[in-house]
C-alpha positions as protocol buffer text, in pm:
chain_id: "A"
residue {
  index: 1
  type: MET
  ca { x: 357 y: -2449 z: -1455 }
}
residue {
  index: 2
  type: SER
  ca { x: 648 y: -2194 z: -1501 }
}
residue {
  index: 3
  type: LEU
  ca { x: 673 y: -1937 z: -1764 }
}
residue {
  index: 4
  type: ARG
  ca { x: 990 y: -2124 z: -1904 }
}
residue {
  index: 5
  type: ALA
  ca { x: 771 y: -2440 z: -1920 }
}
residue {
  index: 6
  type: ALA
  ca { x: 498 y: -2271 z: -2076 }
}
residue {
  index: 7
  type: GLY
  ca { x: 728 y: -2213 z: -2384 }
}
residue {
  index: 8
  type: LEU
  ca { x: 712 y: -1830 z: -2385 }
}
residue {
  index: 9
  type: PRO
  ca { x: 997 y: -1639 z: -2588 }
}
residue {
  index: 10
  type: ALA
  ca { x: 1253 y: -1519 z: -2335 }
}
residue {
  index: 11
  type: ILE
  ca { x: 1156 y: -1151 z: -2406 }
}
residue {
  index: 12
  type: HIS
  ca { x: 791 y: -1204 z: -2325 }
}
residue {
  index: 13
  type: ARG
  ca { x: 897 y: -1383 z: -1992 }
}
residue {
  index: 14
  type: ILE
  ca { x: 1116 y: -1070 z: -1918 }
}
residue {
  index: 15
  type: ALA
  ca { x: 812 y: -852 z: -1998 }
}
residue {
  index: 16
  type: LEU
  ca { x: 578 y: -1042 z: -1769 }
}
residue {
  index: 17
  type: ILE
  ca { x: 824 y: -1003 z: -1483 }
}
residue {
  index: 18
  type: LEU
  ca { x: 860 y: -636 z: -1531 }
}
residue {
  index: 19
  type: VAL
  ca { x: 475 y: -584 z: -1523 }
}
residue {
  index: 20
  type: SER
  ca { x: 459 y: -795 z: -1214 }
}
residue {
  index: 21
  type: LEU
  ca { x: 716 y: -583 z: -1033 }
}
residue {
  index: 22
  type: LEU
  ca { x: 571 y: -278 z: -1144 }
}
residue {
  index: 23
  type: CYS
  ca { x: 213 y: -380 z: -1009 }
}
residue {
  index: 24
  type: ALA
  ca { x: 389 y: -470 z: -680 }
}
residue {
  index: 25
  type: THR
  ca { x: 537 y: -132 z: -658 }
}
residue {
  index: 26
  type: TRP
  ca { x: 220 y: 33 z: -753 }
}
residue {
  index: 27
  type: ALA
  ca { x: 27 y: -149 z: -490 }
}
residue {
  index: 28
  type: ILE
  ca { x: 269 y: -27 z: -210 }
}
residue {
  index: 29
  type: ALA
  ca { x: 337 y: 330 z: -370 }
}
residue {
  index: 30
  type: GLN
  ca { x: 21 y: 500 z: -266 }
}
residue {
  index: 31
  type: ASP
  ca { x: 87 y: 795 z: -69 }
}
residue {
  index: 32
  type: LEU
  ca { x: 58 y: 1179 z: -163 }
}
residue {
  index: 33
  type: ALA
  ca { x: 358 y: 1209 z: -377 }
}
residue {
  index: 34
  type: ASP
  ca { x: 244 y: 901 z: -585 }
}
residue {
  index: 35
  type: ILE
  ca { x: -98 y: 1026 z: -612 }
}
residue {
  index: 36
  type: LYS
  ca { x: 17 y: 1360 z: -739 }
}
residue {
  index: 37
  type: ALA
  ca { x: 246 y: 1178 z: -992 }
}
residue {
  index: 38
  type: ARG
  ca { x: -44 y: 970 z: -1097 }
}
residue {
  index: 39
  type: GLY
  ca { x: -262 y: 1291 z: -1122 }
}
residue {
  index: 40
  type: THR
  ca { x: -584 y: 1149 z: -985 }
}
residue {
  index: 41
  type: LEU
  ca { x: -743 y: 1110 z: -641 }
}
residue {
  index: 42
  type: ARG
  ca { x: -971 y: 797 z: -625 }
}
residue {
  index: 43
  type: HIS
  ca { x: -1259 y: 850 z: -394 }
}
residue {
  index: 44
  type: LEU
  ca { x: -1410 y: 534 z: -252 }
}
residue {
  index: 45
  type: GLY
  ca { x: -1790 y: 600 z: -144 }
}
residue {
  index: 46
  type: VAL
  ca { x: -2100 y: 405 z: -76 }
}
residue {
  index: 47
  type: PRO
  ca { x: -2447 y: 574 z: -138 }
}
residue {
  index: 48
  type: TYR
  ca { x: -2562 y: 670 z: 199 }
}
residue {
  index: 49
  type: ALA
  ca { x: -2741 y: 936 z: 401 }
}
residue {
  index: 50
  type: ASN
  ca { x: -2644 y: 1232 z: 158 }
}
residue {
  index: 51
  type: PHE
  ca { x: -2256 y: 1161 z: 227 }
}
residue {
  index: 52
  type: VAL
  ca { x: -2270 y: 1003 z: -130 }
}
residue {
  index: 53
  type: THR
  ca { x: -2605 y: 1049 z: -309 }
}
residue {
  index: 54
  type: GLY
  ca { x: -2538 y: 808 z: -589 }
}
residue {
  index: 55
  type: ALA
  ca { x: -2627 y: 1122 z: -820 }
}
residue {
  index: 56
  type: GLY
  ca { x: -2299 y: 1252 z: -867 }
}
residue {
  index: 57
  type: ASP
  ca { x: -2297 y: 1488 z: -542 }
}
residue {
  index: 58
  type: GLY
  ca { x: -2316 y: 1454 z: -163 }
}
residue {
  index: 59
  type: PHE
  ca { x: -2154 y: 1604 z: 152 }
}
residue {
  index: 60
  type: ASP
  ca { x: -1836 y: 1376 z: 117 }
}
residue {
  index: 61
  type: VAL
  ca { x: -1828 y: 1398 z: -236 }
}
residue {
  index: 62
  type: GLU
  ca { x: -1801 y: 1768 z: -262 }
}
residue {
  index: 63
  type: ILE
  ca { x: -1543 y: 1763 z: -8 }
}
residue {
  index: 64
  type: ALA
  ca { x: -1343 y: 1509 z: -186 }
}
residue {
  index: 65
  type: GLN
  ca { x: -1404 y: 1699 z: -512 }
}
residue {
  index: 66
  type: LEU
  ca { x: -1262 y: 2003 z: -324 }
}
residue {
  index: 67
  type: PHE
  ca { x: -954 y: 1815 z: -167 }
}
residue {
  index: 68
  type: ALA
  ca { x: -862 y: 1686 z: -525 }
}
residue {
  index: 69
  type: ARG
  ca { x: -851 y: 2039 z: -644 }
}
residue {
  index: 70
  type: HIS
  ca { x: -667 y: 2149 z: -366 }
}
residue {
  index: 71
  type: LEU
  ca { x: -404 y: 1880 z: -448 }
}
residue {
  index: 72
  type: GLY
  ca { x: -402 y: 1983 z: -812 }
}
residue {
  index: 73
  type: VAL
  ca { x: -513 y: 1626 z: -934 }
}
residue {
  index: 74
  type: ARG
  ca { x: -825 y: 1483 z: -1093 }
}
residue {
  index: 75
  type: TYR
  ca { x: -1122 y: 1354 z: -886 }
}
residue {
  index: 76
  type: GLU
  ca { x: -1237 y: 1019 z: -958 }
}
residue {
  index: 77
  type: TYR
  ca { x: -1553 y: 853 z: -786 }
}
residue {
  index: 78
  type: VAL
  ca { x: -1506 y: 463 z: -738 }
}
residue {
  index: 79
  type: GLU
  ca { x: -1847 y: 326 z: -586 }
}
residue {
  index: 80
  type: THR
  ca { x: -1820 y: 56 z: -353 }
}
residue {
  index: 81
  type: ASP
  ca { x: -2033 y: -120 z: -91 }
}
residue {
  index: 82
  type: TRP
  ca { x: -1996 y: -142 z: 306 }
}
residue {
  index: 83
  type: ASP
  ca { x: -1858 y: -496 z: 308 }
}
residue {
  index: 84
  type: ASN
  ca { x: -1585 y: -412 z: 50 }
}
residue {
  index: 85
  type: VAL
  ca { x: -1506 y: -35 z: 116 }
}
residue {
  index: 86
  type: ILE
  ca { x: -1204 y: -115 z: 338 }
}
residue {
  index: 87
  type: PRO
  ca { x: -1073 y: -389 z: 140 }
}
residue {
  index: 88
  type: ASP
  ca { x: -1081 y: -174 z: -158 }
}
residue {
  index: 89
  type: LEU
  ca { x: -875 y: 80 z: 9 }
}
residue {
  index: 90
  type: ILE
  ca { x: -602 y: -140 z: 167 }
}
residue {
  index: 91
  type: GLY
  ca { x: -574 y: -412 z: -93 }
}
residue {
  index: 92
  type: HIS
  ca { x: -651 y: -704 z: 155 }
}
residue {
  index: 93
  type: GLU
  ca { x: -945 y: -914 z: 224 }
}
residue {
  index: 94
  type: VAL
  ca { x: -1081 y: -823 z: 582 }
}
residue {
  index: 95
  type: ALA
  ca { x: -1246 y: -1030 z: 851 }
}
residue {
  index: 96
  type: PHE
  ca { x: -1384 y: -854 z: 1178 }
}
residue {
  index: 97
  type: SER
  ca { x: -1446 y: -1191 z: 1364 }
}
residue {
  index: 98
  type: PRO
  ca { x: -1326 y: -1253 z: 1638 }
}
residue {
  index: 99
  type: THR
  ca { x: -1056 y: -959 z: 1594 }
}
residue {
  index: 100
  type: PRO
  ca { x: -996 y: -748 z: 1282 }
}
residue {
  index: 101
  type: GLN
  ca { x: -761 y: -922 z: 1049 }
}
residue {
  index: 102
  type: THR
  ca { x: -654 y: -903 z: 686 }
}
residue {
  index: 103
  type: SER
  ca { x: -547 y: -1199 z: 469 }
}
residue {
  index: 104
  type: GLY
  ca { x: -442 y: -1229 z: 87 }
}
residue {
  index: 105
  type: SER
  ca { x: -446 y: -946 z: -158 }
}
residue {
  index: 106
  type: ARG
  ca { x: -670 y: -764 z: -407 }
}
residue {
  index: 107
  type: PRO
  ca { x: -657 y: -451 z: -619 }
}
residue {
  index: 108
  type: ILE
  ca { x: -650 y: -129 z: -449 }
}
residue {
  index: 109
  type: ARG
  ca { x: -948 y: 69 z: -608 }
}
residue {
  index: 110
  type: GLY
  ca { x: -921 y: 389 z: -407 }
}
residue {
  index: 111
  type: ASP
  ca { x: -719 y: 636 z: -222 }
}
residue {
  index: 112
  type: ILE
  ca { x: -959 y: 796 z: 47 }
}
residue {
  index: 113
  type: VAL
  ca { x: -1291 y: 653 z: 189 }
}
residue {
  index: 114
  type: ALA
  ca { x: -1531 y: 948 z: 234 }
}
residue {
  index: 115
  type: THR
  ca { x: -1867 y: 821 z: 296 }
}
residue {
  index: 116
  type: GLY
  ca { x: -2011 y: 880 z: 640 }
}
residue {
  index: 117
  type: LEU
  ca { x: -1760 y: 635 z: 775 }
}
residue {
  index: 118
  type: THR
  ca { x: -1791 y: 612 z: 1156 }
}
residue {
  index: 119
  type: VAL
  ca { x: -1485 y: 598 z: 1363 }
}
residue {
  index: 120
  type: LEU
  ca { x: -1495 y: 247 z: 1517 }
}
residue {
  index: 121
  type: PRO
  ca { x: -1208 y: 80 z: 1715 }
}
residue {
  index: 122
  type: ALA
  ca { x: -1211 y: -224 z: 1492 }
}
residue {
  index: 123
  type: ARG
  ca { x: -1173 y: -19 z: 1193 }
}
residue {
  index: 124
  type: ALA
  ca { x: -901 y: 180 z: 1331 }
}
residue {
  index: 125
  type: LYS
  ca { x: -685 y: -131 z: 1354 }
}
residue {
  index: 126
  type: LEU
  ca { x: -686 y: -143 z: 983 }
}
residue {
  index: 127
  type: ILE
  ca { x: -696 y: 223 z: 852 }
}
residue {
  index: 128
  type: ASP
  ca { x: -616 y: 587 z: 961 }
}
residue {
  index: 129
  type: TYR
  ca { x: -895 y: 835 z: 1028 }
}
residue {
  index: 130
  type: SER
  ca { x: -880 y: 1213 z: 950 }
}
residue {
  index: 131
  type: GLN
  ca { x: -984 y: 1468 z: 1188 }
}
residue {
  index: 132
  type: PRO
  ca { x: -1373 y: 1427 z: 1251 }
}
residue {
  index: 133
  type: THR
  ca { x: -1571 y: 1541 z: 960 }
}
residue {
  index: 134
  type: PHE
  ca { x: -1925 y: 1502 z: 1093 }
}
residue {
  index: 135
  type: PRO
  ca { x: -2102 y: 1408 z: 1428 }
}
residue {
  index: 136
  type: SER
  ca { x: -2303 y: 1081 z: 1478 }
}
residue {
  index: 137
  type: ALA
  ca { x: -2460 y: 860 z: 1742 }
}
residue {
  index: 138
  type: VAL
  ca { x: -2665 y: 550 z: 1707 }
}
residue {
  index: 139
  type: TRP
  ca { x: -3032 y: 573 z: 1806 }
}
residue {
  index: 140
  type: LEU
  ca { x: -3337 y: 334 z: 1828 }
}
residue {
  index: 141
  type: ILE
  ca { x: -3620 y: 418 z: 1580 }
}
residue {
  index: 142
  type: ALA
  ca { x: -3954 y: 246 z: 1535 }
}
residue {
  index: 143
  type: ARG
  ca { x: -4258 y: 239 z: 1295 }
}
residue {
  index: 144
  type: ALA
  ca { x: -4492 y: 513 z: 1409 }
}
residue {
  index: 145
  type: GLN
  ca { x: -4751 y: 254 z: 1467 }
}
residue {
  index: 146
  type: PHE
  ca { x: -4557 y: 16 z: 1668 }
}
residue {
  index: 147
  type: GLU
  ca { x: -4666 y: 20 z: 2027 }
}
residue {
  index: 148
  type: VAL
  ca { x: -4345 y: 137 z: 2228 }
}
residue {
  index: 149
  type: ALA
  ca { x: -4342 y: 476 z: 2357 }
}
residue {
  index: 150
  type: PRO
  ca { x: -4008 y: 703 z: 2350 }
}
residue {
  index: 151
  type: ILE
  ca { x: -3813 y: 738 z: 2658 }
}
residue {
  index: 152
  type: LYS
  ca { x: -3832 y: 1052 z: 2856 }
}
residue {
  index: 153
  type: PRO
  ca { x: -3487 y: 1210 z: 2857 }
}
residue {
  index: 154
  type: SER
  ca { x: -3340 y: 1245 z: 3210 }
}
residue {
  index: 155
  type: GLY
  ca { x: -3061 y: 1493 z: 3106 }
}
residue {
  index: 156
  type: ASP
  ca { x: -2802 y: 1211 z: 3166 }
}
residue {
  index: 157
  type: VAL
  ca { x: -2685 y: 1015 z: 2842 }
}
residue {
  index: 158
  type: GLY
  ca { x: -2593 y: 697 z: 3027 }
}
residue {
  index: 159
  type: GLN
  ca { x: -2944 y: 665 z: 3197 }
}
residue {
  index: 160
  type: ASP
  ca { x: -3112 y: 748 z: 2852 }
}
residue {
  index: 161
  type: ILE
  ca { x: -2924 y: 475 z: 2688 }
}
residue {
  index: 162
  type: ALA
  ca { x: -3010 y: 224 z: 2958 }
}
residue {
  index: 163
  type: ALA
  ca { x: -3385 y: 325 z: 2918 }
}
residue {
  index: 164
  type: THR
  ca { x: -3360 y: 280 z: 2546 }
}
residue {
  index: 165
  type: LYS
  ca { x: -3190 y: -56 z: 2561 }
}
residue {
  index: 166
  type: ALA
  ca { x: -3505 y: -168 z: 2797 }
}
residue {
  index: 167
  type: LYS
  ca { x: -3737 y: -99 z: 2509 }
}
residue {
  index: 168
  type: LEU
  ca { x: -3580 y: -346 z: 2283 }
}
residue {
  index: 169
  type: ALA
  ca { x: -3754 y: -624 z: 2476 }
}
residue {
  index: 170
  type: ALA
  ca { x: -4076 y: -491 z: 2315 }
}
residue {
  index: 171
  type: GLY
  ca { x: -4023 y: -613 z: 1966 }
}
residue {
  index: 172
  type: SER
  ca { x: -3765 y: -711 z: 1685 }
}
residue {
  index: 173
  type: THR
  ca { x: -3490 y: -490 z: 1593 }
}
residue {
  index: 174
  type: PHE
  ca { x: -3279 y: -460 z: 1259 }
}
residue {
  index: 175
  type: VAL
  ca { x: -2912 y: -464 z: 1324 }
}
residue {
  index: 176
  type: ARG
  ca { x: -2612 y: -513 z: 1096 }
}
residue {
  index: 177
  type: HIS
  ca { x: -2269 y: -656 z: 1189 }
}
residue {
  index: 178
  type: ASN
  ca { x: -1937 y: -478 z: 1095 }
}
residue {
  index: 179
  type: VAL
  ca { x: -2090 y: -134 z: 1046 }
}
residue {
  index: 180
  type: CYS
  ca { x: -2188 y: 145 z: 1301 }
}
residue {
  index: 181
  type: ILE
  ca { x: -2528 y: -41 z: 1396 }
}
residue {
  index: 182
  type: ASP
  ca { x: -2333 y: -358 z: 1493 }
}
residue {
  index: 183
  type: PRO
  ca { x: -2512 y: -470 z: 1828 }
}
residue {
  index: 184
  type: ARG
  ca { x: -2182 y: -614 z: 1958 }
}
residue {
  index: 185
  type: LEU
  ca { x: -2054 y: -239 z: 1989 }
}
residue {
  index: 186
  type: TYR
  ca { x: -2325 y: -157 z: 2237 }
}
residue {
  index: 187
  type: GLY
  ca { x: -2361 y: -472 z: 2451 }
}
residue {
  index: 188
  type: LEU
  ca { x: -2665 y: -589 z: 2285 }
}
residue {
  index: 189
  type: GLU
  ca { x: -2607 y: -960 z: 2190 }
}
residue {
  index: 190
  type: GLY
  ca { x: -2673 y: -1233 z: 2419 }
}
residue {
  index: 191
  type: LYS
  ca { x: -2930 y: -1017 z: 2608 }
}
residue {
  index: 192
  type: GLY
  ca { x: -3232 y: -1219 z: 2487 }
}
residue {
  index: 193
  type: TYR
  ca { x: -3337 y: -932 z: 2224 }
}
residue {
  index: 194
  type: ARG
  ca { x: -3476 y: -1019 z: 1901 }
}
residue {
  index: 195
  type: LEU
  ca { x: -3219 y: -892 z: 1685 }
}
residue {
  index: 196
  type: ILE
  ca { x: -3266 y: -955 z: 1324 }
}
residue {
  index: 197
  type: GLU
  ca { x: -2958 y: -920 z: 1079 }
}
residue {
  index: 198
  type: PHE
  ca { x: -3038 y: -673 z: 794 }
}
residue {
  index: 199
  type: ALA
  ca { x: -2969 y: -880 z: 478 }
}
residue {
  index: 200
  type: TYR
  ca { x: -3223 y: -760 z: 248 }
}
residue {
  index: 201
  type: SER
  ca { x: -2996 y: -521 z: 74 }
}
residue {
  index: 202
  type: PRO
  ca { x: -2606 y: -482 z: 91 }
}
residue {
  index: 203
  type: ASN
  ca { x: -2676 y: -100 z: 152 }
}
residue {
  index: 204
  type: VAL
  ca { x: -2756 y: 14 z: 513 }
}
residue {
  index: 205
  type: ALA
  ca { x: -2942 y: 305 z: 375 }
}
residue {
  index: 206
  type: ASP
  ca { x: -3213 y: 66 z: 254 }
}
residue {
  index: 207
  type: ILE
  ca { x: -3313 y: -17 z: 616 }
}
residue {
  index: 208
  type: VAL
  ca { x: -3598 y: 203 z: 686 }
}
residue {
  index: 209
  type: PRO
  ca { x: -3821 y: 99 z: 368 }
}
residue {
  index: 210
  type: PHE
  ca { x: -3796 y: -268 z: 491 }
}
residue {
  index: 211
  type: LEU
  ca { x: -3864 y: -140 z: 843 }
}
residue {
  index: 212
  type: LEU
  ca { x: -4189 y: 53 z: 707 }
}
residue {
  index: 213
  type: GLN
  ca { x: -4279 y: -277 z: 543 }
}
residue {
  index: 214
  type: GLY
  ca { x: -4309 y: -452 z: 862 }
}
residue {
  index: 215
  type: LYS
  ca { x: -4005 y: -685 z: 837 }
}
residue {
  index: 216
  type: SER
  ca { x: -3895 y: -559 z: 1194 }
}
residue {
  index: 217
  type: ASP
  ca { x: -4053 y: -340 z: 1453 }
}
residue {
  index: 218
  type: MET
  ca { x: -3769 y: -128 z: 1523 }
}
residue {
  index: 219
  type: THR
  ca { x: -3403 y: -73 z: 1391 }
}
residue {
  index: 220
  type: LEU
  ca { x: -3086 y: 99 z: 1504 }
}
residue {
  index: 221
  type: LEU
  ca { x: -2979 y: 385 z: 1287 }
}
residue {
  index: 222
  type: ASP
  ca { x: -2711 y: 648 z: 1295 }
}
residue {
  index: 223
  type: PHE
  ca { x: -2774 y: 1031 z: 1340 }
}
residue {
  index: 224
  type: PRO
  ca { x: -2732 y: 1153 z: 994 }
}
residue {
  index: 225
  type: ASP
  ca { x: -2953 y: 910 z: 839 }
}
residue {
  index: 226
  type: ILE
  ca { x: -3233 y: 959 z: 1090 }
}
residue {
  index: 227
  type: LEU
  ca { x: -3213 y: 1348 z: 1000 }
}
residue {
  index: 228
  type: LEU
  ca { x: -3308 y: 1220 z: 635 }
}
residue {
  index: 229
  type: THR
  ca { x: -3550 y: 975 z: 740 }
}
residue {
  index: 230
  type: LEU
  ca { x: -3765 y: 1225 z: 945 }
}
residue {
  index: 231
  type: ASP
  ca { x: -3792 y: 1439 z: 608 }
}
residue {
  index: 232
  type: LYS
  ca { x: -3839 y: 1165 z: 375 }
}
residue {
  index: 233
  type: TRP
  ca { x: -4101 y: 967 z: 587 }
}
residue {
  index: 234
  type: PRO
  ca { x: -4276 y: 1235 z: 804 }
}
residue {
  index: 235
  type: GLY
  ca { x: -4509 y: 1087 z: 1058 }
}
residue {
  index: 236
  type: LYS
  ca { x: -4397 y: 721 z: 970 }
}
residue {
  index: 237
  type: ILE
  ca { x: -4113 y: 676 z: 1207 }
}
residue {
  index: 238
  type: LYS
  ca { x: -4053 y: 785 z: 1572 }
}
residue {
  index: 239
  type: ILE
  ca { x: -3722 y: 804 z: 1767 }
}
residue {
  index: 240
  type: ILE
  ca { x: -3726 y: 596 z: 2086 }
}
residue {
  index: 241
  type: GLY
  ca { x: -3405 y: 712 z: 2216 }
}
residue {
  index: 242
  type: PRO
  ca { x: -3027 y: 672 z: 2228 }
}
residue {
  index: 243
  type: ILE
  ca { x: -2812 y: 330 z: 2207 }
}
residue {
  index: 244
  type: SER
  ca { x: -2485 y: 527 z: 2198 }
}
residue {
  index: 245
  type: GLU
  ca { x: -2299 y: 844 z: 2328 }
}
residue {
  index: 246
  type: GLU
  ca { x: -2192 y: 1070 z: 2066 }
}
residue {
  index: 247
  type: GLN
  ca { x: -1961 y: 923 z: 1794 }
}
residue {
  index: 248
  type: LYS
  ca { x: -1755 y: 1082 z: 1521 }
}
residue {
  index: 249
  type: MET
  ca { x: -1728 y: 1031 z: 1127 }
}
residue {
  index: 250
  type: ALA
  ca { x: -1412 y: 1081 z: 939 }
}
residue {
  index: 251
  type: SER
  ca { x: -1221 y: 1000 z: 621 }
}
residue {
  index: 252
  type: GLY
  ca { x: -1032 y: 691 z: 594 }
}
residue {
  index: 253
  type: PHE
  ca { x: -663 y: 638 z: 480 }
}
residue {
  index: 254
  type: ARG
  ca { x: -424 y: 347 z: 428 }
}
residue {
  index: 255
  type: LYS
  ca { x: -189 y: 344 z: 708 }
}
residue {
  index: 256
  type: SER
  ca { x: 87 y: 357 z: 443 }
}
residue {
  index: 257
  type: SER
  ca { x: -71 y: 707 z: 340 }
}
residue {
  index: 258
  type: PRO
  ca { x: 21 y: 922 z: 620 }
}
residue {
  index: 259
  type: ALA
  ca { x: 109 y: 1223 z: 420 }
}
residue {
  index: 260
  type: LEU
  ca { x: -221 y: 1216 z: 222 }
}
residue {
  index: 261
  type: ARG
  ca { x: -415 y: 1214 z: 552 }
}
residue {
  index: 262
  type: ASP
  ca { x: -202 y: 1502 z: 684 }
}
residue {
  index: 263
  type: ALA
  ca { x: -280 y: 1702 z: 373 }
}
residue {
  index: 264
  type: PHE
  ca { x: -640 y: 1619 z: 404 }
}
residue {
  index: 265
  type: ASN
  ca { x: -647 y: 1754 z: 774 }
}
residue {
  index: 266
  type: GLU
  ca { x: -486 y: 2072 z: 679 }
}
residue {
  index: 267
  type: PHE
  ca { x: -750 y: 2099 z: 399 }
}
residue {
  index: 268
  type: LEU
  ca { x: -1027 y: 2033 z: 636 }
}
residue {
  index: 269
  type: ALA
  ca { x: -903 y: 2287 z: 882 }
}
residue {
  index: 270
  type: GLN
  ca { x: -885 y: 2535 z: 575 }
}
residue {
  index: 271
  type: ILE
  ca { x: -1250 y: 2480 z: 462 }
}
residue {
  index: 272
  type: LYS
  ca { x: -1388 y: 2497 z: 823 }
}
residue {
  index: 273
  type: GLN
  ca { x: -1228 y: 2841 z: 871 }
}
residue {
  index: 274
  type: ASP
  ca { x: -1309 y: 3003 z: 547 }
}
residue {
  index: 275
  type: GLY
  ca { x: -1689 y: 2899 z: 577 }
}
residue {
  index: 276
  type: THR
  ca { x: -1704 y: 2632 z: 291 }
}
residue {
  index: 277
  type: TYR
  ca { x: -1758 y: 2351 z: 531 }
}
residue {
  index: 278
  type: MET
  ca { x: -2065 y: 2506 z: 706 }
}
residue {
  index: 279
  type: LYS
  ca { x: -2204 y: 2585 z: 347 }
}
residue {
  index: 280
  type: LEU
  ca { x: -2199 y: 2205 z: 252 }
}
residue {
  index: 281
  type: VAL
  ca { x: -2342 y: 2122 z: 614 }
}
residue {
  index: 282
  type: ARG
  ca { x: -2635 y: 2368 z: 549 }
}
residue {
  index: 283
  type: LYS
  ca { x: -2691 y: 2241 z: 197 }
}
residue {
  index: 284
  type: TYR
  ca { x: -2699 y: 1860 z: 301 }
}
residue {
  index: 285
  type: TYR
  ca { x: -2800 y: 1869 z: 675 }
}
residue {
  index: 286
  type: PRO
  ca { x: -2980 y: 2176 z: 729 }
}
residue {
  index: 287
  type: THR
  ca { x: -3097 y: 2061 z: 1068 }
}
residue {
  index: 288
  type: ALA
  ca { x: -2781 y: 1909 z: 1212 }
}
residue {
  index: 289
  type: PRO
  ca { x: -2635 y: 2222 z: 1394 }
}
residue {
  index: 290
  type: ARG
  ca { x: -2951 y: 2247 z: 1598 }
}
residue {
  index: 291
  type: PHE
  ca { x: -2911 y: 1883 z: 1720 }
}
residue {
  index: 292
  type: MET
  ca { x: -2529 y: 1875 z: 1753 }
}
residue {
  index: 293
  type: PRO
  ca { x: -2448 y: 2235 z: 1821 }
}
residue {
  index: 294
  type: VAL
  ca { x: -2108 y: 2154 z: 2002 }
}
residue {
  index: 295
  type: PHE
  ca { x: -1944 y: 1961 z: 1702 }
}
residue {
  index: 296
  type: PHE
  ca { x: -1990 y: 2253 z: 1471 }
}
residue {
  index: 297
  type: ALA
  ca { x: -1914 y: 2525 z: 1733 }
}
residue {
  index: 298
  type: ASP
  ca { x: -1545 y: 2581 z: 1586 }
}
residue {
  index: 299
  type: ALA
  ca { x: -1650 y: 2607 z: 1213 }
}
residue {
  index: 300
  type: ALA
  ca { x: -1700 y: 2961 z: 1065 }
}
residue {
  index: 301
  type: ASP
  ca { x: -2050 y: 2982 z: 942 }
}
residue {
  index: 302
  type: ARG
  ca { x: -2065 y: 3254 z: 683 }
}
residue {
  index: 303
  type: PRO
  ca { x: -2366 y: 3326 z: 426 }
}
């Protein structure tokens, strides 16, 4: 039914048209100048591995808050989940199979994704990444009592990955598609392994409790979450070996927000030089520099 057919007065029809045009313009205008004019930076986050704790802080939360202050705007946290974090950023529905593609439209809920977001080729077709903010890698872990032995490191990461993959034949393994523990990223599908899609919770951070309940024998897990898991459940899990080479995490931006991304990269370089970045690393991941020293080598580490 048209607006005229609906019997609305002309002035109401004009008002509705103006609102529609304003919304369309707002959906497009989302780069640095528009965010400064709005006066708010909206941070999309998923509670995960101390990047976003869910309690108002976290490694990426504090970086985003400092970035908002650097821009001279207010900070606003917008919680989302792994299935919606990219659609909430770009304003389109997203499908990753068989290739990344978008469809339709939906509200843009945020301006920056900062939540331990792994840099993946499929995601890079949809969003732009900042310079790396944290190191990562995907490893295989198991319940401590499960009868599979950790690999013996060879000094060659390729050999270690092959040896770890061979361990998958020993039991069932949690995986999750379209995130960093997607088995397709590491050539694990179609090999006869017992891969279980983790569907008990929308939050990948819940995967270890279900592992400990015996819902699976092993799971893929990324480096930051493993650091926290070792502290939270001492003696209850064991690391079997690497599934991937070293990966990177970064903040995500719309492809239509290059100025915002560039401003973030300049800000990130600044806090790495003045010691702020390493203070946050020491606060949330105190053992990370010991495991991944090369990544942190160029960041000033001051008391």
